C-alpha positions in Angstrom: -24.0 37.6 41.2 -20.9 35.4 42.1 -22.9 32.4 40.8 -23.5 34.1 37.4 -19.9 35.0 37.0 -18.8 31.5 37.9 -21.3 30.0 35.3 -20.0 32.4 32.6 -16.4 31.4 33.5 -17.2 27.7 33.3 -19.1 28.2 30.0 -16.1 30.1 28.6 -13.7 27.3 29.6 -15.9 24.7 28.0 -16.0 26.7 24.8 -12.2 27.1 24.8 -11.8 23.4 25.5 -14.1 22.3 22.7 -12.4 24.7 20.3 -9.0 23.2 21.2 -10.3 19.6 20.8 -11.8 20.6 17.4 -8.6 22.2 16.2 -6.5 19.2 17.3 -8.9 16.7 15.6 -8.8 18.7 12.4 -5.0 18.7 12.5 -5.1 15.0 12.9 -7.1 14.7 9.7 -4.8 16.8 7.6 -1.5 15.3 8.6 -0.4 11.9 7.3 0.1 9.2 10.0 3.3 7.2 10.2 2.4 3.5 10.1 5.1 0.9 10.8 4.1 -2.7 10.1 5.9 -5.8 8.8 4.6 -7.3 5.6 4.3 -11.0 6.0 4.2 -13.3 2.9 1.2 -15.6 2.6 1.3 -17.1 -0.9 0.5 -20.8 -1.4 1.7 -20.6 -5.0 4.7 -22.6 -6.1 7.0 -21.4 -8.9 10.4 -22.2 -10.2 12.7 -19.6 -11.9 15.3 -16.9 -11.3 14.2 -13.3 -11.3 15.7 -10.2 -9.7 13.2 -7.6 -8.5 14.0 -3.9 -8.7 12.2 -1.3 -6.5 8.9 -0.3 -8.1 8.0 3.3 -9.1 5.1 4.9 -7.3 2.7 7.0 -9.4 -0.5 7.6 -7.4 -3.6 8.6 -9.4 -4.0 11.7 -7.3 -1.3 14.3 -7.2 0.3 15.8 -4.1 1.3 12.6 -2.4 4.9 11.9 -1.3 6.7 8.7 -2.4 6.3 7.2 1.1 2.6 8.1 1.5 -0.4 5.8 0.8 -3.4 7.7 -0.2 -6.3 7.7 2.2 -9.6 9.2 1.1 -11.0 10.2 4.6 -7.9 11.3 6.4 -6.7 13.7 3.6 -3.0 13.3 4.4 -2.8 9.6 3.9 -0.6 7.0 5.7 3.2 7.3 5.8 5.4 4.3 5.5 9.0 4.2 6.8 10.1 3.5 3.2 8.8 4.5 -0.2 5.6 2.8 -1.4 7.5 1.4 -4.4 10.2 -0.1 -2.2 7.5 -1.5 0.2 5.6 -3.2 -2.7 8.9 -4.5 -4.2 9.9 -5.9 -0.9 6.5 -7.6 -0.6 7.0 -9.1 -4.1 10.4 -10.4 -3.1 9.1 -12.0 0.0 6.2 -13.7 -1.9 8.5 -14.9 -4.7 11.0 -16.4 -2.2 8.2 -18.2 -0.4 6.9 -19.6 -3.7 10.4 -20.9 -4.6 11.6 -18.2 -7.1 15.3 -17.4 -6.8 16.0 -13.7 -6.6 19.6 -14.0 -7.8 20.6 -11.8 -10.8 20.2 -13.7 -14.0 18.7 -13.2 -17.4 15.4 -11.8 -16.1 14.7 -8.7 -14.2 11.4 -7.5 -12.9 10.5 -3.8 -12.4 7.1 -2.4 -11.7 4.9 0.6 -11.2 2.5 1.1 -8.3 -0.2 2.9 -10.2 -2.3 3.2 -7.1 -2.4 2.0 -3.5 -5.3 3.6 -1.7 -7.3 3.2 1.5 -10.9 4.3 0.6 -12.8 4.8 3.9 -15.3 7.5 3.1 -18.3 5.4 3.8 -19.3 2.9 6.5 -16.6 0.4 5.4 -13.0 0.5 4.2 -11.8 -0.7 0.7 -8.1 -1.3 0.2 -7.3 -0.9 -3.5 -4.1 -1.9 -5.2 -3.1 -1.5 -8.9 0.4 -2.7 -9.8 2.0 -3.1 -13.2 4.6 -5.9 -13.5 7.3 -5.7 -16.2 9.9 -8.5 -16.9 12.8 -7.8 -19.2 15.3 -10.3 -20.5 18.9 -9.3 -20.8 18.1 -5.7 -19.7 16.2 -4.7 -22.9 13.6 -7.1 -24.3 10.2 -6.9 -22.5 8.9 -10.4 -22.2 6.0 -9.8 -19.7 4.0 -6.6 -19.1 0.7 -6.7 -17.2 -1.3 -4.7 -14.7 -3.4 -6.3 -12.0 -5.9 -4.7 -9.6 -7.4 -5.9 -6.3 -9.9 -4.6 -3.8 -10.3 -5.9 -0.2 -13.2 -4.6 1.9 -13.6 -4.7 5.6 -15.1 -2.9 8.6 -14.1 0.7 9.2 -13.1 0.5 12.8 -10.5 -0.4 13.7 -8.3 0.2 10.6 -6.7 -3.1 10.1 -3.2 -3.2 8.5 -3.7 -6.9 7.8 -6.3 -5.8 5.2 -3.7 -3.5 3.6 -1.3 -6.4 3.4 -4.1 -8.6 2.0 -4.7 -6.1 -0.8 -1.0 -6.2 -1.7 -0.7 -10.0 -1.4 -3.8 -10.6 -3.4 -2.3 -8.4 -6.2 1.0 -10.4 -6.1 -1.0 -13.6 -6.0 -2.7 -12.6 -9.3 0.6 -12.2 -11.1 2.0 -15.4 -9.7 -1.1 -17.4 -10.8 -1.2 -15.8 -14.2 -0.4 -18.3 -17.0 1.6 -15.8 -19.0 3.8 -15.1 -16.0 4.4 -18.8 -15.3 5.2 -19.4 -19.0 7.6 -16.5 -19.0 9.4 -18.0 -16.0 9.6 -21.4 -17.6 10.7 -20.2 -21.0 13.1 -17.4 -20.2 14.0 -17.2 -16.5 15.9 -20.2 -15.4 
């Protein structure tokens, strides 16, 4: 009899333990995770010009995400940054431009932008980091002299989630604008 009671008690404790683990794992899926990482510029492009860069706006394609939250398809809550996504992307643009040789002093040209989407799509067996940024350059605060949107996708293995691939998605997008002939012509013609 004592053995049966002991088995029932152990079975009950196992069920309670599994229920707690399940609840905690579900909570982990619903809450965004704070991620702190330093974006490092990697461009090999060279450019000459003077262009101030304002913080970008963030307009994720799916509603319900905060300004500091990168959308993640599998985790539900996404990934939190210590700064807004728009500020994070603008800081990455500034770092890449400085590395390429573009002066960020205020002058005749000013870049603003919109982060249309920055998403970590990891529903399948791999992860795809997707970025879609719109770059807008104005001359003398009013005349739009450049306005283009660029998209990139970087795929990698699912485990572990690699922040280097998130950075690569961002840097590849910035590399697209820096290698764009219209962007280069705009710098040469208007932004010196």
